C-alpha positions as CSV (number, residue, x, y, z in Angstrom):
1,M,165.9,49.9,120.7
2,K,165.0,48.5,124.1
3,T,165.0,44.6,124.4
4,K,163.4,42.3,126.9
5,T,165.1,39.9,129.1
6,P,163.6,36.3,128.7
7,A,161.8,36.6,131.9
8,L,160.1,39.7,130.9
9,A,159.3,38.3,127.5
10,A,157.8,35.0,129.0
11,L,155.7,37.2,131.5
12,A,154.4,39.5,128.6
13,T,153.6,36.2,126.5
14,A,151.7,34.7,129.3
15,A,149.7,38.1,130.1
16,A,148.7,38.1,126.2
17,L,147.7,34.6,126.3
18,A,145.6,35.0,129.4
19,L,143.9,38.1,127.9
20,C,143.1,36.2,124.8
21,G,141.7,33.4,126.6
22,A,139.5,35.7,128.6
23,G,138.4,37.3,125.5
24,A,137.5,33.8,123.9
25,Q,135.7,32.7,126.8
26,A,133.2,35.8,126.4
27,Q,132.5,34.7,122.9
28,T,130.3,32.0,121.2
29,N,132.0,28.8,120.8
30,V,131.3,27.9,117.0
31,T,132.0,24.5,115.4
32,I,132.2,24.3,111.6
33,Y,131.5,20.9,110.2
34,G,130.5,19.2,107.1
35,K,130.2,15.9,104.9
36,L,131.1,15.4,101.2
37,D,129.9,12.4,99.4
38,L,130.2,11.3,95.8
39,G,130.0,8.0,94.0
40,Y,128.8,6.4,90.9
41,G,125.9,4.1,90.8
42,K,122.3,3.2,89.6
43,P,119.3,3.7,91.8
44,I,116.5,1.3,91.8
45,G,113.7,2.0,89.4
46,T,116.1,3.4,86.9
47,D,118.4,2.0,84.0
48,L,120.6,5.2,84.2
49,D,124.1,4.9,85.8
50,Q,124.9,8.4,87.3
51,M,127.1,10.3,89.7
52,L,125.5,10.2,93.1
53,D,125.5,12.1,96.4
54,A,124.6,9.0,98.6
55,A,124.7,10.6,101.8
56,G,123.6,14.3,101.7
57,S,126.6,16.5,101.4
58,R,126.5,19.2,103.9
59,L,128.1,22.5,105.4
60,G,127.0,23.3,108.9
61,F,127.6,25.7,112.0
62,R,126.7,25.2,115.4
63,G,127.7,27.1,118.6
64,T,127.0,27.8,122.2
65,E,127.4,30.7,124.5
66,D,127.6,30.5,128.2
67,L,125.0,32.9,129.8
68,G,126.0,31.9,133.5
69,G,124.0,30.3,136.1
70,G,124.2,26.9,134.0
71,L,122.3,28.6,131.3
72,R,123.7,28.3,127.6
73,A,122.6,29.8,124.2
74,L,122.4,27.5,121.3
75,F,122.3,28.0,117.4
76,G,122.4,25.7,114.6
77,L,122.5,26.2,110.7
78,E,123.0,23.3,108.3
79,H,123.0,23.8,104.3
80,R,122.7,20.8,101.8
81,F,124.2,20.9,98.3
82,S,125.0,18.8,95.4
83,P,129.0,18.4,95.4
84,D,128.9,17.3,91.6
85,T,127.4,20.5,90.5
86,G,128.0,23.0,93.5
87,L,124.3,23.7,93.4
88,P,122.3,24.5,96.7
89,N,119.4,22.7,97.7
90,A,116.0,24.4,97.0
91,I,115.8,25.3,100.7
92,F,119.3,26.6,101.7
93,W,119.4,25.7,105.4
94,H,117.7,22.4,104.5
95,G,119.4,20.4,107.3
96,Y,118.2,22.6,110.1
97,S,118.0,26.4,111.3
98,T,117.5,26.5,115.0
99,V,118.0,28.9,117.9
100,G,117.5,27.9,121.6
101,L,118.4,27.6,125.3
102,A,119.8,24.8,127.5
103,G,120.3,24.2,131.0
104,A,119.5,21.7,134.1
105,F,116.1,21.6,132.6
106,G,117.2,20.2,129.2
107,R,117.2,22.0,125.6
108,V,114.5,24.1,123.8
109,N,115.2,25.0,120.1
110,L,113.1,26.6,117.8
111,G,113.0,26.8,114.1
112,R,113.4,24.3,111.3
113,Q,114.5,20.9,112.9
114,Y,114.3,17.1,113.1
115,T,111.4,15.4,114.4
116,P,111.9,13.5,117.8
117,A,110.6,10.2,116.2
118,F,113.0,10.4,113.5
119,S,116.3,11.4,115.2
120,L,115.8,9.4,118.4
121,I,114.2,6.3,116.8
122,Q,113.7,5.9,112.8
123,N,117.2,7.1,112.1
124,Q,118.9,4.8,114.7
125,I,117.9,1.3,113.3
126,D,118.8,1.4,109.8
127,P,122.8,0.4,109.7
128,W,123.1,2.9,106.8
129,G,121.6,5.6,108.5
130,G,119.2,6.5,105.5
131,D,122.4,6.8,103.4
132,T,123.4,5.3,99.9
133,I,121.3,2.9,97.6
134,A,121.2,0.3,100.3
135,Q,119.3,2.3,103.0
136,L,116.3,0.7,104.6
137,R,114.9,3.4,107.0
138,D,112.5,5.2,104.4
139,V,111.3,1.7,103.3
140,A,110.2,0.4,106.7
141,M,110.7,3.3,109.3
142,R,108.8,6.0,107.5
143,V,105.8,4.1,106.0
144,G,102.9,5.3,103.7
145,G,104.4,8.8,103.3
146,V,103.3,9.5,107.1
147,G,106.5,10.2,108.8
148,K,108.3,13.5,108.6
149,V,112.1,14.0,108.7
150,R,111.9,17.7,109.6
151,V,109.2,20.3,110.6
152,A,109.5,24.2,110.1
153,K,108.2,26.7,112.5
154,S,108.7,24.3,115.4
155,I,109.5,24.1,119.0
156,R,111.4,21.1,120.3
157,Y,112.2,20.1,123.8
158,D,114.9,17.5,124.8
159,W,116.2,16.0,127.9
160,G,118.8,13.3,128.5
161,G,120.6,11.7,131.3
162,S,121.9,8.3,132.9
163,G,121.4,6.6,129.1
164,F,117.7,8.0,128.6
165,N,116.8,10.5,126.0
166,V,113.3,11.9,125.5
167,A,112.0,14.6,123.2
168,A,108.9,16.3,122.1
169,S,108.1,18.8,119.3
170,I,105.1,20.8,118.2
171,A,105.0,22.9,114.8
172,Q,102.8,25.8,113.7
173,A,99.8,24.3,111.8
174,E,99.5,24.9,108.0
175,Q,96.6,27.3,106.8
176,A,93.5,26.0,106.7
177,G,92.7,24.5,103.2
178,S,96.2,23.6,102.6
179,A,97.1,20.2,101.5
180,A,98.7,19.5,105.0
181,G,95.4,20.3,106.9
182,P,94.9,22.4,109.9
183,D,96.4,20.2,112.4
184,R,99.6,21.1,114.3
185,P,102.4,18.4,113.4
186,V,103.3,16.8,116.9
187,S,106.0,14.3,117.6
188,I,107.2,12.5,120.8
189,A,110.0,9.9,121.3
190,A,112.3,8.4,123.8
191,N,115.0,5.8,123.8
192,Y,117.5,4.3,126.2
193,E,121.2,3.2,125.4
194,K,123.6,1.4,127.7
195,G,126.7,-0.5,126.4
196,P,125.7,-2.8,123.5
197,F,121.9,-2.3,124.0
198,F,119.5,0.3,122.4
199,V,115.8,0.6,122.4
200,G,113.3,3.3,121.6
201,A,109.8,4.3,120.8
202,G,108.1,7.1,119.0
203,Y,104.9,8.7,117.8
204,E,104.2,11.3,115.4
205,D,101.0,13.0,114.0
206,P,102.0,14.9,110.9
207,A,99.2,17.1,110.4
208,N,96.4,15.5,108.2
209,A,93.2,14.4,109.8
210,N,93.8,10.8,109.6
211,D,97.6,10.1,109.5
212,D,99.8,9.1,112.4
213,Q,102.6,6.7,113.0
214,W,104.2,4.6,115.8
215,S,107.8,3.4,115.7
216,V,109.8,1.0,117.8
217,G,113.1,-0.3,117.6
218,A,116.2,-2.2,119.3
219,R,119.9,-2.6,118.7
220,Y,122.2,-5.2,120.4
221,A,125.9,-5.8,119.8
222,L,127.5,-9.2,120.3
223,G,131.1,-8.8,120.1
224,P,131.9,-7.7,116.5
225,V,128.2,-8.3,115.1
226,T,125.4,-5.8,115.9
227,L,122.0,-6.6,115.3
228,S,118.8,-4.5,114.8
229,A,115.1,-4.4,114.3
230,G,112.5,-2.1,113.7
231,Y,108.6,-2.0,113.3
232,S,106.2,0.7,112.2
233,W,102.6,1.2,112.1
234,G,100.0,3.8,111.8
235,T,97.5,5.2,109.3
236,T,97.9,7.3,106.0
237,A,96.3,10.3,105.3
238,A,93.7,8.1,103.1
239,N,92.9,6.4,106.1
240,A,94.7,3.1,105.2
241,D,96.5,1.0,107.7
242,T,100.2,1.0,107.1
243,K,103.0,-1.1,108.4
244,G,106.8,-1.7,108.3
245,L,109.4,-4.2,109.4
246,L,113.2,-3.9,109.3
247,V,115.8,-6.4,110.4
248,A,119.5,-6.0,109.8
249,A,123.0,-6.9,111.0
250,V,126.6,-5.2,110.8
251,W,129.8,-7.2,111.1
252,R,132.8,-5.1,112.2
253,L,135.7,-6.6,110.1
254,G,138.8,-4.5,111.2
255,T,138.6,-1.0,109.8
256,G,135.6,-2.0,107.6
257,E,131.6,-3.1,108.2
258,L,129.8,-5.5,106.2
259,M,126.2,-4.8,106.5
260,G,123.2,-6.6,105.4
261,G,119.4,-6.1,105.8
262,Y,115.8,-6.6,104.7
263,A,112.8,-4.3,104.9
264,K,109.1,-4.2,103.8
265,H,106.4,-1.9,103.9
266,K,102.5,-2.5,103.4
267,V,99.5,-0.2,102.9
268,A,96.2,-1.7,103.4
269,G,97.5,-5.1,103.5
270,K,99.3,-4.9,100.1
271,T,103.1,-5.1,100.0
272,L,104.5,-1.8,98.2
273,N,108.1,-2.3,99.2
274,A,110.3,-5.5,99.9
275,K,113.9,-4.4,99.9
276,A,117.2,-6.5,100.5
277,S,120.5,-4.8,100.9
278,L,124.2,-5.7,101.4
279,G,127.0,-3.2,101.6
280,Y,130.7,-3.2,102.7
281,H,132.1,0.2,104.0
282,H,135.8,0.6,104.7
283,W,137.2,3.4,106.8
284,L,140.6,4.8,105.7
285,S,140.5,6.9,108.5
286,K,138.1,8.1,111.4
287,R,136.8,10.8,109.0
288,T,137.1,9.1,105.3
289,K,135.7,6.1,104.1
290,L,135.0,4.0,100.8
291,Y,131.8,2.2,100.4
292,A,130.2,-0.3,97.9
293,D,126.3,-1.4,98.2
294,I,123.9,-3.5,96.2
295,S,120.0,-3.5,96.7
296,R,117.0,-5.2,95.2
297,D,113.5,-4.5,95.6
298,G,111.1,-7.1,94.1
299,K,108.1,-5.0,94.5
300,A,109.6,-2.1,91.9
301,A,107.9,-1.7,88.9
302,S,111.0,-2.0,86.9
303,E,114.9,-2.1,87.4
304,K,114.3,-3.8,90.6
305,S,118.2,-3.7,91.5
306,G,120.6,-0.6,92.2
307,W,124.2,-0.4,93.3
308,D,126.8,2.3,94.1
309,L,130.4,2.8,94.6
310,G,131.6,5.9,96.5
311,L,133.8,8.1,98.6
312,Q,132.8,10.1,101.8
313,H,134.8,12.5,103.9
314,N,133.5,14.2,107.2
315,F,135.1,17.2,108.8
């Protein structure tokens, strides 16, 4: 049997690695990510203590391919499921399912995806990001059943630079005569973030003849304390005026965050929700945290208080 000298062995290894690297560069770069969240608690409006997935557990895949000349192909798939049972969401790729292109012009994605008003504004103002019993986003920033989180069969354009982000989307209209109406769902938004400061605004027309919504919000960090405020207003499908207000604060305490906030929502001048929340989230690592939250909605028909205790891991 022939043997290699150390020099020849090193050369062979380097050549093999170079070939592997060249092959890898020609392939799509794929990232697998996810979130698992489970806890115990009692939602507002029920007297039943139960196991909760308070943050929307998910498994996702996203990737890019360098097409040359500064052009990249993009794709993304995100599955949502219930970790306590292992059962999938009714829409398998509930998070999103997109394919697109990116370059110096920005990004264009097609498929099921988030609306710009949601991702650039509404989800940025709530300290809980729409998660846990304490979330305030759906009370104040998506009011009167007008705002949409995602739209199917859509085209979305994004551009970002120097702290600015802008986006616009339009989706295929529902068939005439359907509950959604014949209009094409449209959403536009822009935000600016530099250092401790964030501000943004967005608009959406979800599809019905009368409904639309504007959202504005700002966030500012003062040392360990971050203050945020948001306001939404528009018209419901029933042609009633709707308004929402959110104010909140986050106080960083070492590896933990103490969060508090208040949100309310009016339709036709009548307050439908008035929710106050308090929570403490403690990070055990960059990916894993324990959390505890309490909330009270003074306008709830029954069981006005809710709470949760949980564990979340991100990968």
